[in-house]
C-alpha positions as CSV (number, residue, x, y, z in Angstrom):
1,M,0.0,0.0,0.2
2,V,1.3,3.1,-0.9
3,D,2.3,6.0,2.0
4,G,0.0,9.0,1.1
5,E,2.5,11.4,3.5
6,R,5.8,9.8,1.6
7,L,4.1,10.5,-1.7
8,S,3.5,13.6,-1.4
9,S,6.8,15.0,1.2
10,R,9.1,13.4,-2.0
11,M,7.1,15.1,-4.4
12,Q,6.8,18.7,-2.6
13,S,10.8,18.0,-2.0
14,L,11.5,18.1,-6.0
15,G,9.1,20.8,-6.7
16,L,6.5,18.7,-8.0
17,S,2.7,19.0,-8.1
18,Q,-0.1,16.3,-8.6
19,S,-1.1,17.4,-12.0
20,E,2.9,17.2,-13.1
21,L,3.9,14.2,-11.4
22,A,0.3,13.1,-13.5
23,R,1.8,14.4,-16.6
24,R,5.0,13.0,-16.6
25,V,3.9,9.5,-15.9
26,G,1.4,9.0,-18.0
27,V,-1.4,9.1,-16.1
28,A,-4.3,11.0,-14.9
29,Q,-4.0,13.8,-11.6
30,Q,-6.7,11.6,-10.1
31,T,-4.2,8.7,-10.2
32,I,-1.7,10.8,-7.8
33,Y,-4.6,12.5,-5.5
34,K,-5.8,9.2,-5.0
35,L,-2.8,7.8,-4.3
36,I,-1.5,10.4,-1.3
37,T,-5.1,10.5,0.0
38,G,-5.5,6.7,0.3
39,A,-8.6,6.0,-1.5
40,S,-5.9,4.0,-3.9
41,R,-4.5,1.0,-2.4
42,S,-1.4,1.2,-5.6
43,S,-0.9,1.8,-9.1
44,S,0.3,-0.4,-11.9
45,H,2.6,2.7,-12.6
46,L,4.3,3.0,-8.8
47,H,7.2,2.4,-10.8
48,R,7.0,5.2,-12.7
49,I,6.4,7.3,-10.4
50,A,8.8,6.2,-7.9
51,R,11.6,6.8,-10.5
52,E,9.9,11.2,-11.8
53,L,10.8,11.2,-7.4
54,N,13.5,9.6,-7.5
55,T,13.4,6.7,-5.6
56,T,11.8,3.4,-5.1
57,P,8.3,1.9,-5.0
58,A,10.2,0.5,-1.4
59,F,9.9,3.6,-0.1
60,L,6.9,4.5,-1.5
61,T,4.7,1.6,0.4
62,G,7.4,1.8,3.3
63,E,8.7,-1.4,2.7
64,T,12.2,1.0,3.5
65,D,13.0,4.3,5.2
66,D,15.6,5.5,2.3
67,P,14.0,7.1,-0.4
68,D,17.9,6.5,-2.0
69,Q,18.5,2.8,-1.3
70,S,18.2,1.3,-4.3
71,A,16.8,4.4,-6.4
72,P,18.0,4.0,-9.6
73,P,21.1,7.4,-10.6
74,K,19.5,10.3,-11.3
75,P,19.0,11.1,-14.8
76,E,21.3,13.1,-16.8
77,L,18.3,15.4,-18.6
78,S,15.5,16.3,-16.4
79,H,12.3,16.0,-17.5
80,D,11.7,18.7,-19.8
81,E,15.1,18.7,-21.3
82,L,14.2,14.5,-22.5
83,A,10.4,16.7,-24.1
84,L,12.7,19.3,-25.8
85,V,15.0,16.0,-26.8
86,Q,12.2,13.8,-27.8
87,C,10.8,17.0,-29.6
88,I,13.7,17.5,-31.7
89,R,13.6,13.8,-32.7
90,E,11.3,14.4,-34.5
91,I,11.5,17.4,-36.2
92,E,12.6,17.2,-40.3
93,A,16.6,17.9,-40.5
94,P,16.1,21.6,-41.4
95,D,13.3,23.0,-39.2
96,R,16.0,21.5,-37.0
97,E,18.6,22.8,-37.8
98,A,17.1,26.4,-38.0
99,L,16.5,25.7,-34.2
100,L,19.4,25.1,-33.3
101,H,20.3,28.4,-35.1
102,L,17.4,29.9,-32.8
103,A,18.4,28.6,-29.7
104,R,22.2,29.1,-29.9
105,S,21.5,32.9,-30.4
106,L,19.5,32.9,-27.8
107,P,21.2,34.9,-24.7
108,R,22.8,33.4,-21.7
109,A,21.9,34.1,-17.8
110,D,25.8,35.2,-17.9
111,R,25.5,37.2,-21.3
112,S,22.7,39.1,-20.9
113,A,23.8,42.2,-18.2
114,A,26.9,42.6,-21.2
115,L,24.9,42.0,-23.8
116,A,23.0,44.7,-22.3
117,K,25.5,46.8,-21.6
118,S,27.0,46.6,-25.1
119,W,24.0,48.2,-26.6
120,T,23.8,51.1,-24.9
121,E,27.2,52.3,-25.4
122,V,26.4,51.3,-29.7
123,L,23.3,52.7,-29.8
124,P,22.6,56.4,-30.3
125,P,20.3,58.4,-27.6
126,E,17.7,57.7,-26.0
127,R,16.8,61.5,-27.6
128,A,17.1,60.0,-31.7
129,L,16.0,57.1,-31.2
130,A,12.7,58.2,-29.7
131,Q,12.0,60.9,-32.4
132,M,13.4,57.8,-35.2
133,F,10.2,55.6,-33.2
134,E,7.5,58.6,-33.9
135,G,8.9,59.4,-37.3
136,L,8.0,55.6,-38.4
137,L,4.9,55.4,-37.3
138,M,3.8,58.6,-37.9
139,A,4.1,57.5,-41.8
140,M,2.7,54.0,-40.5
141,D,-1.9,52.9,-41.7
142,R,-2.7,52.2,-38.1
143,Q,-6.6,50.7,-40.0
144,L,-3.7,48.0,-40.1
145,P,-3.7,44.6,-38.2
146,L,-1.6,44.5,-35.9
147,D,0.6,41.8,-36.8
148,E,1.2,43.9,-40.0
149,Q,1.8,47.1,-38.4
150,G,4.2,44.9,-36.3
151,K,6.3,43.6,-39.5
152,L,6.3,46.5,-41.4
153,L,7.9,48.3,-38.7
154,A,10.9,45.2,-38.6
155,R,11.1,46.4,-42.1
156,R,11.6,49.7,-41.6
157,L,13.6,49.4,-39.0
158,P,16.9,48.8,-40.2
159,I,16.7,52.1,-42.6
160,G,15.3,54.3,-39.3
161,L,18.9,52.5,-37.9
162,S,20.3,53.2,-40.8
163,Q,19.8,57.1,-40.5
164,L,21.2,57.4,-37.6
165,V,24.8,56.0,-37.5
166,D,26.1,58.8,-37.8
167,L,24.8,59.8,-34.0
168,L,26.6,56.5,-32.9
169,P,28.9,57.3,-29.7
170,A,32.9,58.1,-32.1
171,G,33.8,54.5,-32.4
172,T,31.0,52.7,-32.3
173,V,30.3,52.4,-35.6
174,P,28.8,48.4,-36.6
175,A,30.5,47.1,-38.9
176,G,29.8,46.7,-42.3
177,S,27.9,49.7,-42.4
178,K,29.4,53.8,-43.2
179,P,28.9,57.0,-41.5
180,R,27.2,59.2,-43.1
181,R,29.3,62.3,-44.6
182,S,28.6,65.7,-43.5
183,R,28.0,67.7,-46.7
184,A,30.5,70.1,-47.3
185,T,29.3,74.1,-46.8
186,P,29.7,74.8,-50.7
187,A,32.2,77.2,-51.3
188,P,31.4,80.8,-51.8
189,A,31.2,81.4,-55.7
190,R,34.0,83.8,-57.4
191,Q,34.0,86.2,-58.6
């Protein structure tokens, strides 16, 4: 017979809700609820429940007091990581490459602060950006659906940013772009 307190305690120590444990095991949430409350004495899924709780059926039934005794080793990948791997395996090769590229482009926690700082060093002053965005928004057709407006802004943003290159701090012109030359004042006409 499953010890509901042990089951509940193990779930709490791992931060799992009844519904999350049920989802991972592949049973109804009601099954987990009944085991915890004692409305059900056992389950044919007890071995999978124990595995998700990093313990053994013997611990959950009170046959042993050591939750780690004979427990399977902790998996190298978390349940969510395993689910991601499974999803990736089901994706066609070209889409898998695109997904991998996207995943590599996501900022990592250790890079996010440096990334934010680098943007403030590279972008023009807030006042100039605000004026650029005002210009872009003024040219928008407000009758378009919001997603269409977003696409239009995305297409126009590079143009707006390229016009701000001359406002960048010295020495921070992005690679591949050239600062606009200031127009020379015409020389006075000779008489």
